C-alpha positions in Angstrom: 0.0 0.0 0.0 2.9 2.3 0.8 4.0 2.2 -2.9 0.5 2.6 -4.3 0.3 6.2 -3.1 3.3 7.2 -5.2 4.2 10.9 -4.9 0.6 12.0 -4.4 -0.8 13.0 -1.2 -4.1 11.1 -1.7 -4.8 7.7 -3.0 -7.9 8.7 -4.9 -7.9 10.6 -8.3 -7.8 14.4 -8.0 -6.2 17.2 -6.0 -8.1 16.5 -2.7 -9.3 13.5 -0.7 -12.0 11.3 -2.1 -14.2 8.5 -0.5 -11.3 6.1 -1.2 -9.0 8.1 1.0 -11.3 8.0 3.8 -11.8 4.2 3.6 -8.1 3.7 3.5 -7.8 5.9 6.5 -10.3 3.9 8.5 -8.4 0.7 7.7 -5.1 2.1 8.7 -6.5 3.7 11.7 -8.0 0.4 12.9 -4.7 -1.4 12.1 -2.8 1.1 14.2 -5.3 0.7 17.0 -4.9 -3.0 17.2 -1.1 -3.1 16.5 0.1 0.3 17.6 3.6 -0.1 16.0 2.6 -1.7 12.7 3.1 1.4 10.6 6.5 2.2 12.1 8.9 3.1 9.2 5.9 3.8 6.8 6.4 7.4 6.7 4.3 8.0 3.8 1.3 6.2 5.3 1.9 8.0 8.7 1.9 11.3 6.8 -1.3 10.3 5.1 -3.0 9.6 8.4 -1.8 13.0 9.6 -3.1 14.7 6.5 -6.6 13.2 6.9 -6.6 14.2 10.6 -5.5 17.7 9.7 -8.4 18.4 7.5 -10.3 21.2 9.1 -13.6 19.5 9.7 -12.0 16.2 10.7 -9.7 17.9 13.1 -12.5 20.0 14.7 -14.5 16.7 15.1 -11.7 14.8 16.6 -11.1 17.5 19.2 -14.8 17.8 20.0 -16.6 15.9 22.8 -18.6 14.2 20.1 -15.7 12.3 19.1 -15.5 8.7 20.2 -12.5 6.4 19.5 -14.2 3.1 20.3 -15.8 0.7 20.2 -14.4 0.1 16.8 -17.4 -2.1 15.4 -20.2 -1.9 17.9 -21.1 -1.6 21.6 -21.2 -5.5 21.6 -17.6 -5.7 20.4 -15.4 -7.2 23.2 -12.1 -5.6 22.6 -10.8 -3.1 25.1 -7.7 -1.8 23.0 
């Protein structure tokens, strides 16, 4: 996946993020939640995660009291991470 991004900031087509970028972000976010060091050394992917989290509306939401980082799948999920 690291190589699929190439020199672009986003995975989807275009100058800005697309729905593909948000789907990839979610997968990478979950991977990092389950295995915290799994992206160590993947600087492009870590930069990608930072870029998504720095989008103004995303950043605002993640800093708000509405943001919930879990449960990941549903309240019935039995993973305490």
